[in-house]
N, CA and C atoms of all chains as a GROMACS GRO file, in nm:
protein
  504
    1MET      N    1  -8.786   9.391   1.311
    1MET     CA    2  -8.788   9.331   1.177
    1MET      C    3  -8.644   9.319   1.125
    2ALA      N    4  -8.616   9.210   1.060
    2ALA     CA    5  -8.482   9.190   1.007
    2ALA      C    6  -8.490   9.162   0.858
    3ARG      N    7  -8.395   9.217   0.788
    3ARG     CA    8  -8.396   9.203   0.642
    3ARG      C    9  -8.276   9.119   0.596
    4VAL      N   10  -8.305   9.022   0.511
    4VAL     CA   11  -8.200   8.946   0.446
    4VAL      C   12  -8.200   8.986   0.298
    5VAL      N   13  -8.082   9.014   0.245
    5VAL     CA   14  -8.070   9.054   0.105
    5VAL      C   15  -8.003   8.940   0.028
    6VAL      N   16  -8.065   8.902  -0.082
    6VAL     CA   17  -8.009   8.800  -0.170
    6VAL      C   18  -7.972   8.868  -0.302
    7ASP      N   19  -7.844   8.861  -0.339
    7ASP     CA   20  -7.800   8.914  -0.467
    7ASP      C   21  -7.781   8.798  -0.562
    8VAL      N   22  -7.854   8.800  -0.672
    8VAL     CA   23  -7.846   8.693  -0.772
    8VAL      C   24  -7.781   8.751  -0.897
    9MET      N   25  -7.668   8.696  -0.937
    9MET     CA   26  -7.600   8.742  -1.058
    9MET      C   27  -7.575   8.624  -1.152
   10LEU      N   28  -7.577   8.651  -1.282
   10LEU     CA   29  -7.538   8.548  -1.378
   10LEU      C   30  -7.395   8.506  -1.350
   11LYS      N   31  -7.365   8.377  -1.367
   11LYS     CA   32  -7.228   8.332  -1.353
   11LYS      C   33  -7.140   8.407  -1.452
   12PRO      N   34  -7.012   8.428  -1.417
   12PRO     CA   35  -6.925   8.510  -1.504
   12PRO      C   36  -6.915   8.460  -1.647
   13GLU      N   37  -6.926   8.326  -1.665
   13GLU     CA   38  -6.910   8.272  -1.801
   13GLU      C   39  -7.038   8.280  -1.884
   14ILE      N   40  -7.149   8.326  -1.822
   14ILE     CA   41  -7.275   8.337  -1.895
   14ILE      C   42  -7.287   8.477  -1.954
   15LEU      N   43  -7.322   8.484  -2.083
   15LEU     CA   44  -7.337   8.612  -2.152
   15LEU      C   45  -7.453   8.691  -2.090
   16ASP      N   46  -7.434   8.822  -2.075
   16ASP     CA   47  -7.538   8.908  -2.018
   16ASP      C   48  -7.575   9.016  -2.120
   17PRO      N   49  -7.670   8.987  -2.211
   17PRO     CA   50  -7.702   9.082  -2.318
   17PRO      C   51  -7.757   9.214  -2.264
   18GLN      N   52  -7.831   9.208  -2.152
   18GLN     CA   53  -7.888   9.329  -2.096
   18GLN      C   54  -7.776   9.424  -2.049
   19GLY      N   55  -7.678   9.365  -1.979
   19GLY     CA   56  -7.564   9.445  -1.934
   19GLY      C   57  -7.483   9.498  -2.051
   20GLN      N   58  -7.466   9.414  -2.153
   20GLN     CA   59  -7.390   9.459  -2.271
   20GLN      C   60  -7.460   9.574  -2.342
   21ALA      N   61  -7.594   9.569  -2.345
   21ALA     CA   62  -7.668   9.679  -2.407
   21ALA      C   63  -7.641   9.810  -2.334
   22VAL      N   64  -7.639   9.804  -2.201
   22VAL     CA   65  -7.608   9.924  -2.124
   22VAL      C   66  -7.465   9.970  -2.151
   23ALA      N   67  -7.372   9.874  -2.150
   23ALA     CA   68  -7.231   9.908  -2.173
   23ALA      C   69  -7.214   9.973  -2.311
   24ASN      N   70  -7.285   9.921  -2.411
   24ASN     CA   71  -7.274   9.977  -2.546
   24ASN      C   72  -7.334  10.116  -2.557
   25ALA      N   73  -7.426  10.149  -2.465
   25ALA     CA   74  -7.489  10.281  -2.469
   25ALA      C   75  -7.406  10.387  -2.400
   26LEU      N   76  -7.305  10.345  -2.321
   26LEU     CA   77  -7.231  10.441  -2.238
   26LEU      C   78  -7.152  10.545  -2.317
   27PRO      N   79  -7.086  10.507  -2.427
   27PRO     CA   80  -7.012  10.610  -2.501
   27PRO      C   81  -7.101  10.727  -2.545
   28ARG      N   82  -7.230  10.701  -2.569
   28ARG     CA   83  -7.321  10.811  -2.604
   28ARG      C   84  -7.338  10.909  -2.489
   29LEU      N   85  -7.314  10.862  -2.366
   29LEU     CA   86  -7.319  10.952  -2.249
   29LEU      C   87  -7.181  11.013  -2.221
   30GLY      N   88  -7.083  10.980  -2.305
   30GLY     CA   89  -6.949  11.032  -2.282
   30GLY      C   90  -6.868  10.950  -2.183
   31VAL      N   91  -6.915  10.830  -2.152
   31VAL     CA   92  -6.844  10.746  -2.056
   31VAL      C   93  -6.762  10.643  -2.133
   32THR      N   94  -6.630  10.649  -2.115
   32THR     CA   95  -6.544  10.557  -2.191
   32THR      C   96  -6.456  10.471  -2.102
   33ASP      N   97  -6.467  10.488  -1.969
   33ASP     CA   98  -6.378  10.413  -1.880
   33ASP      C   99  -6.449  10.299  -1.807
   34VAL      N  100  -6.554  10.246  -1.869
   34VAL     CA  101  -6.625  10.132  -1.810
   34VAL      C  102  -6.590  10.007  -1.890
   35SER      N  103  -6.542   9.905  -1.822
   35SER     CA  104  -6.502   9.784  -1.892
   35SER      C  105  -6.613   9.681  -1.899
   36SER      N  106  -6.706   9.684  -1.806
   36SER     CA  107  -6.809   9.581  -1.804
   36SER      C  108  -6.929   9.625  -1.722
   37VAL      N  109  -7.047   9.588  -1.768
   37VAL     CA  110  -7.170   9.609  -1.692
   37VAL      C  111  -7.242   9.474  -1.683
   38ARG      N  112  -7.276   9.432  -1.562
   38ARG     CA  113  -7.352   9.307  -1.543
   38ARG      C  114  -7.477   9.340  -1.464
   39ILE      N  115  -7.589   9.287  -1.508
   39ILE     CA  116  -7.717   9.317  -1.443
   39ILE      C  117  -7.775   9.191  -1.383
   40GLY      N  118  -7.803   9.196  -1.253
   40GLY     CA  119  -7.863   9.083  -1.184
   40GLY      C  120  -7.984   9.127  -1.103
   41ARG      N  121  -8.021   9.047  -1.006
   41ARG     CA  122  -8.137   9.078  -0.925
   41ARG      C  123  -8.096   9.096  -0.779
   42ARG      N  124  -8.166   9.186  -0.711
   42ARG     CA  125  -8.149   9.204  -0.567
   42ARG      C  126  -8.284   9.176  -0.503
   43ILE      N  127  -8.288   9.082  -0.410
   43ILE     CA  128  -8.414   9.046  -0.345
   43ILE      C  129  -8.405   9.077  -0.197
   44GLU      N  130  -8.500   9.153  -0.147
   44GLU     CA  131  -8.505   9.187  -0.005
   44GLU      C  132  -8.613   9.104   0.062
   45ILE      N  133  -8.574   9.023   0.159
   45ILE     CA  134  -8.668   8.938   0.231
   45ILE      C  135  -8.676   8.990   0.375
   46ASP      N  136  -8.795   9.036   0.414
   46ASP     CA  137  -8.814   9.086   0.551
   46ASP      C  138  -8.872   8.976   0.637
   47PHE      N  139  -8.800   8.939   0.742
   47PHE     CA  140  -8.850   8.840   0.837
   47PHE      C  141  -8.921   8.911   0.950
   48THR      N  142  -9.025   8.848   1.003
   48THR     CA  143  -9.097   8.909   1.115
   48THR      C  144  -9.015   8.900   1.243
   49GLY      N  145  -8.936   8.794   1.258
   49GLY     CA  146  -8.855   8.780   1.379
   49GLY      C  147  -8.707   8.789   1.347
   50GLU      N  148  -8.633   8.692   1.397
   50GLU     CA  149  -8.490   8.688   1.370
   50GLU      C  150  -8.466   8.650   1.224
   51PRO      N  151  -8.365   8.709   1.161
   51PRO     CA  152  -8.333   8.670   1.023
   51PRO      C  153  -8.276   8.529   1.024
   52ASP      N  154  -8.323   8.448   0.931
   52ASP     CA  155  -8.283   8.308   0.927
   52ASP      C  156  -8.207   8.284   0.796
   53LEU      N  157  -8.073   8.283   0.806
   53LEU     CA  158  -7.992   8.274   0.684
   53LEU      C  159  -8.008   8.140   0.615
   54ASP      N  160  -8.021   8.033   0.694
   54ASP     CA  161  -8.038   7.901   0.632
   54ASP      C  162  -8.170   7.895   0.556
   55ARG      N  163  -8.274   7.951   0.619
   55ARG     CA  164  -8.404   7.957   0.554
   55ARG      C  165  -8.396   8.041   0.427
   56ALA      N  166  -8.326   8.154   0.435
   56ALA     CA  167  -8.313   8.242   0.319
   56ALA      C  168  -8.235   8.172   0.207
   57ARG      N  169  -8.135   8.092   0.247
   57ARG     CA  170  -8.057   8.021   0.146
   57ARG      C  171  -8.145   7.918   0.075
   58GLU      N  172  -8.234   7.854   0.150
   58GLU     CA  173  -8.325   7.756   0.090
   58GLU      C  174  -8.421   7.826  -0.006
   59ILE      N  175  -8.473   7.942   0.037
   59ILE     CA  176  -8.564   8.019  -0.050
   59ILE      C  177  -8.492   8.058  -0.179
   60ALA      N  178  -8.368   8.108  -0.165
   60ALA     CA  179  -8.293   8.152  -0.282
   60ALA      C  180  -8.268   8.036  -0.377
   61ASP      N  181  -8.233   7.922  -0.319
   61ASP     CA  182  -8.198   7.806  -0.400
   61ASP      C  183  -8.319   7.752  -0.474
   62LYS      N  184  -8.436   7.754  -0.409
   62LYS     CA  185  -8.554   7.691  -0.468
   62LYS      C  186  -8.641   7.786  -0.549
   63LEU      N  187  -8.642   7.915  -0.510
   63LEU     CA  188  -8.736   8.007  -0.574
   63LEU      C  189  -8.671   8.122  -0.650
   64LEU      N  190  -8.552   8.165  -0.607
   64LEU     CA  191  -8.502   8.293  -0.658
   64LEU      C  192  -8.394   8.280  -0.765
   65ALA      N  193  -8.311   8.178  -0.753
   65ALA     CA  194  -8.198   8.168  -0.847
   65ALA      C  195  -8.206   8.039  -0.926
   66ASN      N  196  -8.151   8.044  -1.045
   66ASN     CA  197  -8.135   7.924  -1.127
   66ASN      C  198  -7.989   7.882  -1.114
   67PRO      N  199  -7.962   7.777  -1.035
   67PRO     CA  200  -7.822   7.744  -1.003
   67PRO      C  201  -7.740   7.700  -1.125
   68VAL      N  202  -7.807   7.671  -1.235
   68VAL     CA  203  -7.732   7.633  -1.356
   68VAL      C  204  -7.658   7.754  -1.414
   69ILE      N  205  -7.723   7.870  -1.412
   69ILE     CA  206  -7.662   7.987  -1.476
   69ILE      C  207  -7.636   8.102  -1.380
   70GLU      N  208  -7.682   8.089  -1.255
   70GLU     CA  209  -7.671   8.203  -1.163
   70GLU      C  210  -7.601   8.165  -1.033
   71ASP      N  211  -7.529   8.260  -0.977
   71ASP     CA  212  -7.474   8.250  -0.842
   71ASP      C  213  -7.555   8.343  -0.753
   72PHE      N  214  -7.565   8.309  -0.623
   72PHE     CA  215  -7.628   8.406  -0.533
   72PHE      C  216  -7.545   8.422  -0.406
   73GLU      N  217  -7.569   8.534  -0.343
   73GLU     CA  218  -7.495   8.573  -0.223
   73GLU      C  219  -7.599   8.624  -0.124
   74ILE      N  220  -7.586   8.586   0.002
   74ILE     CA  221  -7.687   8.620   0.102
   74ILE      C  222  -7.621   8.698   0.216
   75ARG      N  223  -7.689   8.802   0.264
   75ARG     CA  224  -7.637   8.872   0.381
   75ARG      C  225  -7.752   8.935   0.458
   76VAL      N  226  -7.728   8.955   0.587
   76VAL     CA  227  -7.826   9.023   0.671
   76VAL      C  228  -7.802   9.172   0.659
   77GLU      N  229  -7.909   9.247   0.652
   77GLU     CA  230  -7.896   9.393   0.642
   77GLU      C  231  -7.998   9.456   0.734
   78SER      N  232  -7.961   9.563   0.800
   78SER     CA  233  -8.060   9.633   0.882
   78SER      C  234  -8.163   9.695   0.788
   79ALA      N  235  -8.287   9.694   0.828
   79ALA     CA  236  -8.395   9.736   0.741
   79ALA      C  237  -8.410   9.887   0.741
   80SER      N  238  -8.302   9.956   0.710
   80SER     CA  239  -8.309  10.101   0.702
   80SER      C  240  -8.329  10.142   0.557
   81ALA      N  241  -8.377  10.263   0.539
   81ALA     CA  242  -8.403  10.311   0.404
   81ALA      C  243  -8.281  10.388   0.355
   82GLU      N  244  -8.202  10.322   0.269
   82GLU     CA  245  -8.086  10.391   0.210
   82GLU      C  246  -8.116  10.409   0.063
   83VAL      N  247  -8.160  10.525   0.027
   83VAL     CA  248  -8.197  10.547  -0.112
   83VAL      C  249  -8.131  10.674  -0.164
   84ALA      N  250  -8.116  10.679  -0.293
   84ALA     CA  251  -8.055  10.796  -0.356
   84ALA      C  252  -8.164  10.875  -0.428
   85MET      N  253  -5.876   9.755  -1.113
   85MET     CA  254  -6.016   9.765  -1.155
   85MET      C  255  -6.104   9.793  -1.033
   86ALA      N  256  -6.200   9.882  -1.050
   86ALA     CA  257  -6.289   9.916  -0.940
   86ALA      C  258  -6.433   9.891  -0.981
   87ARG      N  259  -6.508   9.843  -0.886
   87ARG     CA  260  -6.647   9.810  -0.917
   87ARG      C  261  -6.741   9.901  -0.840
   88VAL      N  262  -6.839   9.955  -0.912
   88VAL     CA  263  -6.946  10.030  -0.849
   88VAL      C  264  -7.074   9.948  -0.862
   89VAL      N  265  -7.146   9.935  -0.751
   89VAL     CA  266  -7.270   9.858  -0.751
   89VAL      C  267  -7.387   9.954  -0.738
   90VAL      N  268  -7.484   9.938  -0.827
   90VAL     CA  269  -7.606  10.018  -0.822
   90VAL      C  270  -7.722   9.924  -0.789
   91ASP      N  271  -7.789   9.950  -0.678
   91ASP     CA  272  -7.908   9.873  -0.640
   91ASP      C  273  -8.031   9.954  -0.676
   92VAL      N  274  -8.114   9.898  -0.762
   92VAL     CA  275  -8.237   9.966  -0.804
   92VAL      C  276  -8.355   9.889  -0.748
   93MET      N  277  -8.436   9.956  -0.667
   93MET     CA  278  -8.554   9.892  -0.609
   93MET      C  279  -8.677   9.978  -0.639
   94LEU      N  280  -8.791   9.912  -0.654
   94LEU     CA  281  -8.916   9.987  -0.667
   94LEU      C  282  -8.938  10.070  -0.542
   95LYS      N  283  -8.995  10.190  -0.556
   95LYS     CA  284  -9.028  10.270  -0.439
   95LYS      C  285  -9.124  10.192  -0.350
   96PRO      N  286  -9.117  10.215  -0.219
   96PRO     CA  287  -9.199  10.135  -0.126
   96PRO      C  288  -9.349  10.138  -0.157
   97GLU      N  289  -9.397  10.250  -0.214
   97GLU     CA  290  -9.541  10.261  -0.238
   97GLU      C  291  -9.584  10.194  -0.369
   98ILE      N  292  -9.487  10.145  -0.447
   98ILE     CA  293  -9.520  10.079  -0.574
   98ILE      C  294  -9.537   9.929  -0.551
   99LEU      N  295  -9.646   9.876  -0.603
   99LEU     CA  296  -9.674   9.733  -0.589
   99LEU      C  297  -9.568   9.651  -0.662
  100ASP      N  298  -9.526   9.539  -0.600
  100ASP     CA  299  -9.424   9.453  -0.661
  100ASP      C  300  -9.483   9.312  -0.678
  101PRO      N  301  -9.551   9.287  -0.790
  101PRO     CA  302  -9.619   9.158  -0.809
  101PRO      C  303  -9.522   9.040  -0.809
  102GLN      N  304  -9.400   9.062  -0.861
  102GLN     CA  305  -9.301   8.955  -0.866
  102GLN      C  306  -9.261   8.912  -0.724
  103GLY      N  307  -9.237   9.012  -0.638
  103GLY     CA  308  -9.203   8.981  -0.500
  103GLY      C  309  -9.319   8.917  -0.427
  104GLN      N  310  -9.440   8.964  -0.454
  104GLN     CA  311  -9.557   8.905  -0.390
  104GLN      C  312  -9.577   8.760  -0.432
  105ALA      N  313  -9.547   8.729  -0.557
  105ALA     CA  314  -9.559   8.591  -0.603
  105ALA      C  315  -9.465   8.501  -0.525
  106VAL      N  316  -9.342   8.550  -0.503
  106VAL     CA  317  -9.247   8.472  -0.423
  106VAL      C  318  -9.298   8.458  -0.279
  107ALA      N  319  -9.346   8.570  -0.221
  107ALA     CA  320  -9.395   8.566  -0.083
  107ALA      C  321  -9.511   8.468  -0.070
  108ASN      N  322  -9.598   8.466  -0.171
  108ASN     CA  323  -9.713   8.375  -0.165
  108ASN      C  324  -9.672   8.229  -0.178
  109ALA      N  325  -9.557   8.203  -0.238
  109ALA     CA  326  -9.511   8.065  -0.256
  109ALA      C  327  -9.440   8.013  -0.132
  110LEU      N  328  -9.402   8.100  -0.040
  110LEU     CA  329  -9.320   8.058   0.073
  110LEU      C  330  -9.389   7.958   0.167
  111PRO      N  331  -9.518   7.973   0.198
  111PRO     CA  332  -9.580   7.874   0.286
  111PRO      C  333  -9.566   7.732   0.234
  112ARG      N  334  -9.564   7.713   0.102
  112ARG     CA  335  -9.545   7.580   0.046
  112ARG      C  336  -9.408   7.522   0.082
  113LEU      N  337  -9.311   7.611   0.109
  113LEU     CA  338  -9.178   7.566   0.153
  113LEU      C  339  -9.172   7.554   0.305
  114GLY      N  340  -9.283   7.582   0.371
  114GLY     CA  341  -9.284   7.575   0.517
  114GLY      C  342  -9.233   7.701   0.584
  115VAL      N  343  -9.222   7.810   0.506
  115VAL     CA  344  -9.172   7.937   0.562
  115VAL      C  345  -9.290   8.027   0.594
  116THR      N  346  -9.306   8.060   0.721
  116THR     CA  347  -9.423   8.141   0.760
  116THR      C  348  -9.383   8.270   0.831
  117ASP      N  349  -9.253   8.294   0.848
  117ASP     CA  350  -9.212   8.413   0.923
  117ASP      C  351  -9.154   8.522   0.833
  118VAL      N  352  -9.197   8.525   0.707
  118VAL     CA  353  -9.152   8.630   0.615
  118VAL      C  354  -9.267   8.727   0.594
  119SER      N  355  -9.242   8.855   0.618
  119SER     CA  356  -9.349   8.954   0.606
  119SER      C  357  -9.355   9.017   0.469
  120SER      N  358  -9.240   9.021   0.398
  120SER     CA  359  -9.240   9.090   0.270
  120SER      C  360  -9.121   9.045   0.186
  121VAL      N  361  -9.144   9.036   0.056
  121VAL     CA  362  -9.036   9.009  -0.039
  121VAL      C  363  -9.043   9.116  -0.148
  122ARG      N  364  -8.933   9.183  -0.173
  122ARG     CA  365  -8.928   9.284  -0.279
  122ARG      C  366  -8.814   9.248  -0.372
  123ILE      N  367  -8.840   9.256  -0.502
  123ILE     CA  368  -8.738   9.216  -0.600
  123ILE      C  369  -8.700   9.336  -0.684
  124GLY      N  370  -8.570   9.364  -0.687
  124GLY     CA  371  -8.519   9.475  -0.767
  124GLY      C  372  -8.402   9.430  -0.852
  125ARG      N  373  -8.321   9.526  -0.895
  125ARG     CA  374  -8.207   9.493  -0.981
  125ARG      C  375  -8.077   9.534  -0.913
  126ARG      N  376  -7.972   9.455  -0.939
  126ARG     CA  377  -7.839   9.487  -0.892
  126ARG      C  378  -7.751   9.499  -1.015
  127ILE      N  379  -7.688   9.615  -1.033
  127ILE     CA  380  -7.605   9.636  -1.152
  127ILE      C  381  -7.461   9.657  -1.107
  128GLU      N  382  -7.371   9.580  -1.164
  128GLU     CA  383  -7.228   9.592  -1.134
  128GLU      C  384  -7.159   9.661  -1.250
  129ILE      N  385  -7.099   9.776  -1.222
  129ILE     CA  386  -7.029   9.854  -1.324
  129ILE      C  387  -6.880   9.850  -1.292
  130ASP      N  388  -6.801   9.790  -1.381
  130ASP     CA  389  -6.657   9.782  -1.360
  130ASP      C  390  -6.589   9.895  -1.435
  131PHE      N  391  -6.518   9.979  -1.360
  131PHE     CA  392  -6.443  10.088  -1.422
  131PHE      C  393  -6.300  10.042  -1.447
  132THR      N  394  -6.241  10.089  -1.555
  132THR     CA  395  -6.102  10.051  -1.584
  132THR      C  396  -6.006  10.119  -1.488
  133GLY      N  397  -6.039  10.240  -1.445
  133GLY     CA  398  -5.949  10.311  -1.353
  133GLY      C  399  -6.016  10.332  -1.219
  134GLU      N  400  -6.012  10.455  -1.172
  134GLU     CA  401  -6.076  10.488  -1.045
  134GLU      C  402  -6.228  10.481  -1.059
  135PRO      N  403  -6.297  10.432  -0.956
  135PRO     CA  404  -6.444  10.434  -0.963
  135PRO      C  405  -6.494  10.577  -0.954
  136ASP      N  406  -6.588  10.609  -1.040
  136ASP     CA  407  -6.638  10.746  -1.048
  136ASP      C  408  -6.786  10.745  -1.006
  137LEU      N  409  -6.810  10.783  -0.879
  137LEU     CA  410  -6.946  10.774  -0.826
  137LEU      C  411  -7.041  10.871  -0.896
  138ASP      N  412  -6.990  10.990  -0.928
  138ASP     CA  413  -7.077  11.087  -0.996
  138ASP      C  414  -7.117  11.034  -1.134
  139ARG      N  415  -7.018  10.975  -1.202
  139ARG     CA  416  -7.044  10.918  -1.333
  139ARG      C  417  -7.143  10.802  -1.321
  140ALA      N  418  -7.124  10.720  -1.219
  140ALA     CA  419  -7.214  10.606  -1.198
  140ALA      C  420  -7.355  10.654  -1.168
  141ARG      N  421  -7.364  10.765  -1.091
  141ARG     CA  422  -7.496  10.819  -1.059
  141ARG      C  423  -7.566  10.867  -1.185
  142GLU      N  424  -7.488  10.927  -1.276
  142GLU     CA  425  -7.546  10.975  -1.402
  142GLU      C  426  -7.594  10.856  -1.486
  143ILE      N  427  -7.511  10.749  -1.489
  143ILE     CA  428  -7.550  10.630  -1.564
  143ILE      C  429  -7.679  10.571  -1.507
  144ALA      N  430  -7.684  10.561  -1.374
  144ALA     CA  431  -7.802  10.503  -1.310
  144ALA      C  432  -7.926  10.586  -1.340
  145ASP      N  433  -7.909  10.716  -1.333
  145ASP     CA  434  -8.023  10.805  -1.351
  145ASP      C  435  -8.074  10.802  -1.495
  146LYS      N  436  -7.983  10.791  -1.592
  146LYS     CA  437  -8.025  10.800  -1.732
  146LYS      C  438  -8.054  10.664  -1.795
  147LEU      N  439  -7.986  10.559  -1.749
  147LEU     CA  440  -7.997  10.430  -1.818
  147LEU      C  441  -8.058  10.320  -1.734
  148LEU      N  442  -8.035  10.322  -1.603
  148LEU     CA  443  -8.064  10.202  -1.525
  148LEU      C  444  -8.195  10.208  -1.447
  149ALA      N  445  -8.232  10.325  -1.399
  149ALA     CA  446  -8.350  10.334  -1.314
  149ALA      C  447  -8.454  10.426  -1.375
  150ASN      N  448  -8.578  10.397  -1.342
  150ASN     CA  449  -8.689  10.486  -1.378
  150ASN      C  450  -8.724  10.565  -1.253
  151PRO      N  451  -8.682  10.692  -1.248
  151PRO     CA  452  -8.697  10.768  -1.122
  151PRO      C  453  -8.842  10.789  -1.080
  152VAL      N  454  -8.937  10.765  -1.171
  152VAL     CA  455  -9.077  10.781  -1.133
  152VAL      C  456  -9.120  10.671  -1.036
  153ILE      N  457  -9.073  10.549  -1.059
  153ILE     CA  458  -9.120  10.437  -0.976
  153ILE      C  459  -9.007  10.369  -0.900
  154GLU      N  460  -8.881  10.409  -0.925
  154GLU     CA  461  -8.770  10.336  -0.863
  154GLU      C  462  -8.676  10.430  -0.788
  155ASP      N  463  -8.618  10.379  -0.680
  155ASP     CA  464  -8.508  10.445  -0.609
  155ASP      C  465  -8.381  10.367  -0.639
  156PHE      N  466  -8.266  10.436  -0.637
  156PHE     CA  467  -8.142  10.361  -0.650
  156PHE      C  468  -8.041  10.407  -0.548
  157GLU      N  469  -7.946  10.320  -0.524
  157GLU     CA  470  -7.843  10.340  -0.423
  157GLU      C  471  -7.711  10.297  -0.486
  158ILE      N  472  -7.606  10.376  -0.464
  158ILE     CA  473  -7.479  10.351  -0.531
  158ILE      C  474  -7.370  10.333  -0.427
  159ARG      N  475  -7.283  10.235  -0.449
  159ARG     CA  476  -7.170  10.220  -0.358
  159ARG      C  477  -7.051  10.158  -0.433
  160VAL      N  478  -6.933  10.188  -0.383
  160VAL     CA  479  -6.812  10.128  -0.439
  160VAL      C  480  -6.790   9.994  -0.370
  161GLU      N  481  -6.752   9.895  -0.446
  161GLU     CA  482  -6.729   9.762  -0.390
  161GLU      C  483  -6.600   9.708  -0.451
  162SER      N  484  -6.521   9.642  -0.369
  162SER     CA  485  -6.403   9.578  -0.425
  162SER      C  486  -6.449   9.466  -0.516
  163ALA      N  487  -6.379   9.447  -0.626
  163ALA     CA  488  -6.421   9.352  -0.729
  163ALA      C  489  -6.379   9.210  -0.693
  164SER      N  490  -6.419   9.167  -0.574
  164SER     CA  491  -6.389   9.030  -0.534
  164SER      C  492  -6.507   8.941  -0.566
  165ALA      N  493  -6.483   8.813  -0.574
  165ALA     CA  494  -6.589   8.718  -0.606
  165ALA      C  495  -6.649   8.665  -0.477
  166GLU      N  496  -6.764   8.719  -0.439
  166GLU     CA  497  -6.833   8.669  -0.321
  166GLU      C  498  -6.957   8.597  -0.370
  167VAL      N  499  -6.950   8.468  -0.380
  167VAL     CA  500  -7.065   8.394  -0.431
  167VAL      C  501  -7.098   8.279  -0.338
  168ALA      N  502  -7.222   8.237  -0.343
  168ALA     CA  503  -7.265   8.123  -0.261
  168ALA      C  504  -7.280   8.001  -0.351
   0.00000   0.00000   0.00000
């Protein structure tokens, strides 16, 4: 099994109120050295066979991201469990 | 400037209706070799100085993830623009 990861983030010039809300909450945790927080989406697509980056790019473009306000980045990742 | 990336994903045993909706739409695009789609969040935290992983872990634990249903993973990333 092969996993393709698509990271979808708002374009830098688009305001991110969700990220700003987190950034504004940080001083209450005693964190003062954070300049910016941006929140986007991470999509994990598991292929049954070989990972198909072109196919994944088509999926991202048509179903996952809004190209007017979002950029996306695609990469192949081994389907291991890396969790904290 | 240093960037810490926090990936928050639903635990594997938690149902992901959003990802399933995408997976169910794939045959309409002619994609039949995808076994699973999971959708989570990617949070980019820009530190003004050195990246502080312990601090980022505290932020993720208290503000970004719900530890009951979500796992998170933290890594330092150079603040370069990798977009598609």
